[in-house]
N, C-alpha and C positions, 0 to 999 in steps of 0.2 A: 426346333420350331418354337418350343416354349421359351427358350432364351431370347429368340428374336422378338417375340411378343412382349417379353419382360422389359427390355431396354426402352422402347418408346413410352411405355407407361411410367417407368421410373423417371425418364427425362421430363415428361409432362408434369409429373408431381413435383419435381425439383423446380421447374420453371414456375409453377403455380406458387410454391412456397417463396421463391425469390420475389415474385411480383407482390405477394401479400406483405412481405417484409419491407419492401420499398413503398408500399401504399399506406401502411399503418403508421401513424405517429401518435405518441402519447405526450401530452403537455401537462406540466404541473400547474398548480393553482395560480402561481405568480408568473406564468409564461403565456405568451400569445404567439401564434404562428401566422406570419404574413405570407399569403399564398400568391404566387405568380403563375399564370397559365399561358404558356407560349409567350412569355414576356409581359403580359398584361396583368395588372393588379386585380386580383379577385376579391381580396379583403383579408381581414384578420379573423382567425378562428382560435378556439380553445377557451378554457382548459379542458382536459380529458382526452378522449379518443377521437381522432380525426382521420379521414381518408383522403389521400391525394392520388392523382393519376401518375404512375411512374413514367419517366422520360418526357412528360408533358408539363407537369406541375413542379414548381420549386418552392420550398418553404424556408423562411428565415425566422429563427427563434428570436424573440425579444423578451427580456426580463422587465417586469413591472415593479420590481422592488426598488426601494430608495437607495441611491448610490451616494456614497460619501467621497467626494472628489477633492484631493489636495491641490490647491493652487500654489505653484512654486513661488519662492520669494521674487518680488518685483522691485526693481530700482525705481523709486518715485521721488519727485521733487515737490514738496508741499507748496501751498500758496504763499507762505512766508519764507520760501527759498531754503528749506531744510532738506538735505538729501538723506534718504533712509531706505531701508528694505522692509517690505510688508508682504506677509503671506496670509493665506486664508484657507478655509475649508468650505466647500459648496455641497449642499444637500439637494438632490433633485431626483425625479422619477419620470418614467415615460407614461404618459396618459393616453396617447394615440400612437399605437405601435406602427400603423401603416405610414403615418406622416414621418415618424422617426427613421424609417427605412427609405422612403421614396424621396423626401425633400432634402436630405442631407446624406453625404456619403458615409461619414463616421460620426454619429451624434455624440459619442463620448469625447472624441478629439475636438470636435467643433465647440462643444460646451466648455471644455477646458480653455481653449483659445479665447472664447468670448469672455470667460471669467477673468482671464489675465488682463486683457485690454480694458475691461470695465473697471477692474480694481485700480489700475494705474490712473485712469482718467478721473475716477471719483475721488480717490485720495488726493490727487493733485489739485482738486478744487477746494480743499479744506486746509486750515492752518494746523500746526502741530498740536496746539492746545486742544483743538476740537477733536483731533484724532485720538488723543489720550483720554480726554474727559467725557466725550460724547460718542463713544464707539457704537452704542446701540442704534443711534440714529443713522450712522454711516452703514451699519449692517443692513438696516431696513432699506436704505436707498440702493445699496448694491443688489439686494434681493429683488427689488421692484424692477430695476433696469434690466438685469440679466433675464428675469422671467419674461419681460415683454419681448426681448430680442430672440429668445428661444421658443416662444409659443408657437410660431409657424412650424417648428420641427416636432411638435407634439411633446415638448418637454415642460414639466412643471417644476420650477425652482421653489423649494419649500423654505430654505433658510441659507443665509451666508454669514459666516462668522470670521471676523479678522482675528487671527491667532496671535501672531508675534509682530512687534514693531521694533526693528533693529536700528537703534540710534547710534551715531558716531560717539566716540569717547568724549570729545570736547563738549558735545551737546548734553551728555549724561552728567558731566561735571557742572555744567551751567544749570541744569535742572535741580541738581542737589543743592547748589548754592541758593537758588531761588526758594526751594522748600525750606532751607534753614532760615533764610531771612524772613519768610512768612511766619515761621514758628516764633521767632524772636519778636516780630511785630505783634502777634497775638498775645504773647506773654506780657509785653509792655502795656498793651491795651487793658488786659485783665488786671494788672497791677494798678494802673491808673484808676480803673473803675472801682477797685477796692479802696484806694485812698480817698476817692471822692465820696463813697458811701460812708466811710469811717468819719470823714470830716463833717458830713451832713448830720450824722448821728451825734457827734460831739457838740455841734451847734445847737441841736434840739435839746440836748442835756443841759447845756449852759443856759439856755433860755428858761428851762424849768427851774433850775437852781436860782436864777436871778429873780424869778417871780415868787419863790418860796424860800425865805431865810432859814427855816428849820431844815430844809433839805440840804442847804449848803453847809450848815453846821454838822449835820450827820455825816456828810461826805468828808469833812475835816477829821472827825473822830474816827471814821473808818480808815482813813489814810494813816493816822497815828497808830492805830492798832496794827496795821500791816507792817509799819516800819519798826515797831517795838519788838517784833520777832527776831530781828537781826541785832545781836548784842556786840558785834565786832566793831562797830563804829558809832560815833556820836553825831546826832543829827539835830540841827537847830531848825525848828519848824515854827514859822510865824503863826500865832494864834489870833484870830480876829477879835477886836475889842468887843464887838457885839456878843460874841460867845461868852466872854468873861462877865459882861454885864448881866447876861441871862442867869449865870450862876449866882451873882451877887443878889439878884432879885429873889431867887429861890431861898437864900439864907435869911434875908430880911423877912420873908414870909414865914 
């Protein structure tokens, strides 16, 4: 008789434990639980301890952490008809967990496909030079467009970064030749600028010497002093008559 009364109590206790195990859910700080009751949306709950009705409620966990999504390489033709491959990385997070579950079947897959199509269309609107030199502006344009399109899904796109631009070999050689020509042009411009400045300084020095005869004579003497240090050769240097006259005047005095 005691055994017969023991089994119903044990079964009732096990059933109660099973019900509590299915009714209790613990959500982390970065998680939310989207609750459906008999198929109807109740709302998002969490974090912490929440209770659901077994067999009636269904909960879907959603992470609110930032997701780094790799966008696979895309074949793109730029505005100036250059075929290349471009890949990127997309950073986003769920801001409205109920919309991310109700409005789209798989928000990760949907966001990835949206990023791929947007990357092809945006890069195709720019020339190759803009893609290489002004990548930050293109990143901002990608982020704005993808964020607008995924906002109904409760997705917030925080950043988009174009990682690699895979150019054909012939285009790489053309860019290298262009860079070399640009460096040569800059070197010639710098050399010409130096020649111009040197000529301008010489012109100013000649004007000063023309206005001051003593300065011209001192320049001749300085030149003779510099040449006299080399004894391996004989140099005939014209001496101005005015210089000799000045010495003659000093002797008469």
